N, C-alpha and C positions, 0 to 999 in steps of 0.2 A: 280417444286413441285406440286404434285396433292393434291387438298384439299378434305376434307371429307365433302361433301355438299349434302343436301337432295333436290330433285327437288320440284318445287312449288306444284305439285300434292300431296305431302306428308306434306305440311305445315298445312293443316286442314281447309282452307277457300277458296281456289281457285278451281273452278269446270269447267268442259268443258261446252260449247265450248270455245276455246281460242278467243281473248287474255285475260289474267288475267288483271283485271282492278281495280285500286285503285282510288277512287274519293272522293272529298270533298273540302271545301273551303281552300283558302290559309291560312286564319286565323280564328280561333274560336273567334267570336266577341260578341255573346250573346247566351244564351241557346236557345232562340226562333229561331235565325238564324241557329244554328247548327242542331236543331231537324227538322226544316222545310226542310233544304237541305237534311238531311239523309233520311227522309221519301220519298222525291221526288226521290232520287237515288235508294232506296230499291224497289220502285214500279217496276222497270224494271231489277231487278236481281243483282245489285251491292251489294256485301257482304263484301267489305273492305272499310271502311270510313276513310278518312284522314282529319286532321285539324291541323293547326299550333298553338301550345300552347305558345311556346316561339319563337319569331321571331328575328333572327339576322339582324339588320338594319345598314346601313352604318353610319347614323347620329343619335345622341341622340335627343330625342324629337319626333321622329317618333313613330308610333304605334308598340310596341315591343311585342305584345301578351298580353293575359290576365293572363298568368302564371298558376300555379298549380290549382287555382279554376276552370279553364276550363276543367280539367280532370274529374270533376264531371258531366259535360255536356256530355262527351264521355261515361261515365258510363250510363247515361240516354239513349243515342243512343243505346247502347247494350241492355238495358232493354226493350225499346219500339219497336225496329226494329229487334233485333237479329243479327245485323251486327257486324263484328269485327271492332276494332278501332285502329288507328295508329297516331303517331305524330313524329316530329323531336326532337332529343335530342342532346345537345352539352356539357353536363357535367355529372359527376357522380350523382349529386343531381337530375338532370332531370330523369336519369335512375331509381333512387330509388323511385321517385314520380310516374313514370309510372308503375313500378312493384306493388307499393302499391295500385294503382287505377285500376289494371287489364287490362292495355293496351296490346293488342295482338301483335303489331308489331311497331318497331321504325325504323327511318332512321337517318343516319348521313349526315348532310348537306355538301355542297361543301366547305364552308370555314373551317369547322371542319376537314374534310378529309385531308386538307392540313397541319394539325398539328399532327404529329405522337404521341406527348406526350398526347394530348387529346384523340386520338383514343385508345391508350393503356389504359388509365384510364377508358374510357367507356367500353372497352372490358373486363377489370377486374371486373367492376361493374356488367356486364351482366353475368359473369361466374356463372354457376349453375342454370341459369334460362332456360326456354324453349322458350325464346323470338325469334321471327323472326326479322332479322336485314337486312336492305338494306343500301347501301352506295352510295351516290352520288359521281360522279367524282369530283376531285379537280377543283378549278376555273381556274387553268392553265393546259395546256395539258401535264400532267406528269403521264404517264401510270404506271411507277414503284411505284410512291407514292400511286396511287389508289390500285394497287395489294397489296402493303404493308399493307394497312388498312384491306383488307380481310384476309391476313395472321395473323394479330394480333387477329382478332375476331375468326378465325378458331382455332388458337392455344389455345384460352380460351374456346373451346368447343362449339362455335356457329356453328350449322350445317344447320339451316334454314337461309341461307345467300344468298343475291342477290345484283345486281348492279342496280343503277339508272343512266342512261346517260342523262345529262341535258345541254350538250354543254359547251363551255368554253368562258371566257371573251375575248373580242377582241376590239382593238382600230380602226379597219377598219369599214368603213360604209357599213353595210349589212342590209337587210330588217328584219332580225331576231334580237331578243334581245341578243342572244348568238350565237357564231359560232357553228354550229352543230357538227363539228369535228368528223364525222362518223368514220374516220380512227382510232380514239382512242378506240371507242367501238369495232370495228372489231379487233383491236390488242388485246383487252381484251379477246375476244372470242377465238382467236387463242392460247393465252397463258394459259387461264383458261377455257377450253371448258365446264367444268361441272358447271360453274357459270351461273345462269339465269340472263338475262339482261332485265330491264324495261326501257322505255323511258319516260322522263318528257317533253312532247312537249309544255307544258304551259310555263315553264321557258325558254325553248329553243326559243319559238316563241316571247313571250312578247306581242303578240296581238292574239286575238281569231281567226282571219281569217286565220292564218297560221297553226293552230293546226291540221287540217285534213291532209295537205300535209306532215307534219313532222311525224304524227302518221303512215301514210301509208308507208313512207320511212323506219321507224323503223320496221314495220311488214315485209316489203320486205326484210329486212336484217336478218329476223329470230328472232327478239326480242320476249321474252316470254310474255311481258305485257306492260301496259301503266299506268302511274300515271298522272291523269288529274285533274286540279283544277276546281271545280264546286261549284257554290254559288247560293242561292235562288234568290239573287238580285245583280248580278255582279257589276252593275254601282254604287251601294251603298257601295261596299267593302272598308274596311279600308286599304287594301294592295293589290297590283297587280290587280286592278279592270279590266284593259284592257285585261287580258289574261284568265279570268275565263268564263266558260260556265254555263248556267242554266242546271238543270237536264234534261229538255226537249231537249235542244240543244245537250247534251251529248248522249242522247238516239238516236237522229237523226244521230249523227256521227257514232254510233255503229251499228244501226239497220235500219236506214232510207233508202229511195230509192237510195241514192248515198253514201252508207255507206263505211267505210274502209274495205279492203279485207284482210283476214288472209291467208297467204300462207301455203301450206302443207309442212311438213318437208321432205317428200319423196314420191315417187310413184313407183308402180310396173309395170307401163305401159312400155311394151317392146320397142315400137317405140321411146318413150322419152329417154330411157336408151341408145339405139343404136345411136340416134342422138347426145346425150351428149358425148358419147365415141368418135365419129368422130370429133365433134367440139373441144373437149378438145385436141385431137391429133393435130389439126391444131394450136391451141393456143400454144402447146408445141413447135412446129416447129418455130412459129413466135418468141416466147420468146428466143429460141436458136439463131435465127438470130439477135435479138436485142443485145444479149450479144456479139456476134461476131462483130457487128457494133460498139458497145461501145469500145470494145478492139481496133479496128482499129482507132477509134477517139482518144483514149488515146495515141496511138503510134504517131499519127500526133502531138498531144499536146506535147509529149516528144521532138520531133524534133523542134517544135516552141520554147520550153523552151531552147534548146541548142543554137539556134540563139540569143535568148534574153540574155542568159548568156555571149555569146561571145562578144556581142555589149553593155553589161552593161545596158540593158533595163529592167524596172520593169515588174513584172509578170502581174499585173492588168492593163488592158487597158479598162477603163470604157466606153468610147464612142463607142469603137468597140463592146463591149458586149451588150450595150443598142440597138445598131443597129441590131445585130443578134437576140436578143430576140424579138424585135418588128416584125422582118421579120418572125420568127417562129410562133409567136402568130397569125399573119395574115394568114399564111399558114395553121395553125392548125384550125382556125375558118372556113376557106373555106372547110376543110376536115371534119367538124362536131365535132371538139374537143372543149371543154370549154377552155377559156383563162386560168383559174386557173390550169387546168391539164397541159397545155403546159408550163406555167410559172414554176410550181413545178418541172416538169421533166427536163427542160433545165437548171434551176438554180442548180439542183442537179448534172447534167452533168458538168456544168461549175465549180462548187465547186470541183469536183473530178479532173478536168483538172488543176485547180489552184494548188491543192495539189500535183499532179504529177510534175508540173513544179517547185514547191517550194522545193521538195526533191532533185532537181538537183543543187540547189544553194550551 
């Protein structure tokens, strides 16, 4: 299903050069804090200001935002700086308040995206408005659920529509707050190529020192923009203090000596195009060889399955597989492959082998 979506250049507030940047504090805490941050950001060209008005928190008693009164502070930002303003919505009442106070863009958070009932209600509340709407990926890596949210909004006439990739929750120990799960965003690009994608490196990182590397990775993948949390005094923030940048630090990230690099969408350079044709032809041959090798491996798996069936042996041999996987990870590391890549590929191959043998029982 192709969606009817306008590119960011037609939304009315993003201008060249790329990337499109949305910046502002995790939470609106006071009028002074909001205005001081907005003025600091506006000095170097940011024209879309973000601030959390309602904050979905895990435990009651945490700072859950100032609520609707904070929207008056966003109105003041527009009046004093000329910036457009945005915030998160999680209910129809939030939408009505944003429309009433002239908010230019809203986004649907990861927890809300996971609830189709809420997304549908929000989509219907936005129907008939000219609001720009961004949708964060759900907290779990469910691509279809994410796409379903865009479909609901687009069906209600929302054409200024985009995605925010903020990573997914994980129980594994990693250096980031969320698993980047880049494959989820790549999958979205393949399935809905007309949909612009922003990256939220702040929530993905959890710590400001990782924001640059995640921002660069997003731009390397061709994302259209970034949503970065910026606070006039991050260490004093009432929420997510460790992942926010000062306006000056954000400027350094975007324009400093060691700034992030925006990749060109295409080039007319003939040597580049010729080399790409040759290299992709090699990739095609390698991919065909991989398919042939996988087919041969599955044929051996079938024969193993026959022997197991004849001798009444269970399919899963955990100790054997653990040994194989350890050996492949070691070989892959020596060949310059990441452990995660080898683990994912060989676990997928093993799952297919088990399925092949199971069908023989």
